Residue, then its C-alpha position, 0 to 999 in steps of 0.5 A: m499499500r505504502n509503495s502504491t501511495t509513493k508512486n502515485a504522489i511521483r506521478a502527481l508531482l511529475l504531471t505537475a511538473l509537466c504543467l509547469v513546462t507547458n501550456f496547459p489549455l483552459q477550457a474557454d469559459q474558464r478563468i484563473s483566479s486566486s482571490e477565492d477566500v476559500l482557497h486562502d483558507r489553510s484548513v481548506l487546502a489541506c482537506f483538498a489534499h487530504l481528498l487527492r491523497e485518498a483518491g490515488f493522487g488522481f491516478a486510482p479510479v476512484e473519487r473522494a468527496a467531502f462537505v465544507f462547512m463554514n463555521a459561525d466565526g467564518e473558519f472553514r471545515c471539512l467532513d469526508w464523505p465515507a469511501t465508497h470505492q466505486f468507479k469514478a463515483a462518490h455518494w452520499s445517503g441522506p439530507i446535506p448537513v446543516g452548515v454546509v456551504a459547498l461540496a468537494h470532490t476529486h477527479p482522475v488525471v484524464s478528466p481534471y475538469p467539471s463534468v456536466d453531472d457536476r454541473n446539473e448537480a451544483v444547479r440542483i442542489g444550489m451549491p457551489i461544487f469544488v473539483i479537485s485534480p492534481q492539475i486544477i481546482s475548478v469550481v461549479h457555481r450554484n448558477g452552473r457557471e464553471e470557473t478555474l480557481m488554481c492551477c499547477k504550480v500554484w495549487s500543488e505548492r499550496a497544497l504541500i503547505a497546507a497539508p499535514p505530513h501524516g494524514r489530517 
């Protein structure tokens, strides 16, 4: 297990390096913005890094997800969904807990952008959905608009700084 995690971490780092030396194509309706408050929060970046690690750094055929909460004092925290180990899917049973302000889930390396299902779900629940891959962090806003928030070096550097070395 440890060997597999190490291999996936190396793959993610190599992919990040590739992003740094190439012009990673952004979809036409997306722009890069690092001004989103949620992405300046260390606990959120640690949560996103944790989810990505649990999903094999985008190289495993599974997705991991979490609820993003905002406490009364304005601090963010995450609650992982139970792992289902289903092929490219994460599922939650039951109502969305009180206090949730967004959802976050991983995507594999081969499909880093939000899917049509992500867009439809964000509109249906009226809440933003963050899509996390080794290359980028995107968000689908509750109106269905997609936005790339962080790309490549910025995301990987912030995640490495925010993520604790052993678990959360």
